N, C-alpha and C positions, 0 to 999 in steps of 0.2 A: 605798533609802528616800527619797532626795531627790526621786525621781520623784513619789511620792505627795504630798509636801509642795508640789511645784511645781503639781501638778494641783489641790490644795486651794486654793492661792493664786489660780490662774486661775478656778476655779469660784466662789470667794468674790467676786472682782471682778465676774464675770458676774451672780452672784446679787444683789449690791448694786445693780448697774445696773438689773436687771430689777425690783427692788423699788421703786427710785426712779421708774422709768417707770410702774409700776403705780399708785403713789400720786400722782405728779405729772401724769401725762398720761391714763392709761386711766380712772382713777376720775372725774376731772373730765369727761371725754368722756361717760361713762356717766350721771352724775347731773346735769350741767349741759346738755349737748347731746343727751341721750337716745340716745347711740350705744354700746350695750353690747358690740359686737363687740370693741372694743379690750381690755376687761377679760377677755373669753374668751381671746383670743390671748395677751396678756401674762401673764394669770393662770396659764395652763397652763405657759408657759415658766418663769415664776417658781417655780411649784410643783415642777417637775422639777429646777430648779437648787437650790432649797432642800433637797430630799431628797438630791441628789447632794453638796451641801456637807456636810450632816450625816453622810452615809455616809463621805465622805473624811476628815472630822474624826475620826470614830471609828477609821478605819483608821490615821491618823497617831498618834492617841492610843495605840492598841494597839502599833504598830510601835516607837514611841519611848518607851514606858512613861511617857506623860504622866499627870497626875493627873486625877481627876474634876473638880477645879476648872478645869483647863485646858479640858476638854470643855464644862463649863457656860459658860465664857466664850465659847467658839466658838458655842454655842447662843444665848446672849444676843446676840452680835454678829449672828447671822442673823435675829433678830426685831426688831432696831432698825434704822430707816432709816440707811443709811450705816455701820452697825456693822461690816460686813465690811471696809470700807476701813481702819478703825482696827485691826482684828484683823490685816489684811494686813501692817501695819508690824511687828507682833510676829513674824509668820511669816517675813517677809523677813530679820529679824535672825537667826532660828533657821536659815534656809536658808544665810545667809552664814557663820555659825559652823560649821554642819555641813560646808559645802564646804571651808572652810579646814582643818578637822580631818581630812578624808579625803585631802587633798593630801600 
């Protein structure tokens, strides 16, 4: 079960980075410098990571019997810029507790 949590954390960090790149670099390139290709590339990557993050969050929710509120928080984190970074702190605590219990 820790493997899915670890994958969720990694995907969340990647999703957060891709979101910030999309908002901070790709969108200004598109609308200020008229270079839409950055949004196409970063947008696709971000979309895939967004879906993967939600899929993994659902898997962790199911495996660990998390509440709907926990999943709603994961979803909220995924739609707020840098939200997954804050959510990662919570996940890291859970991962630490989980690994100490399995020892």
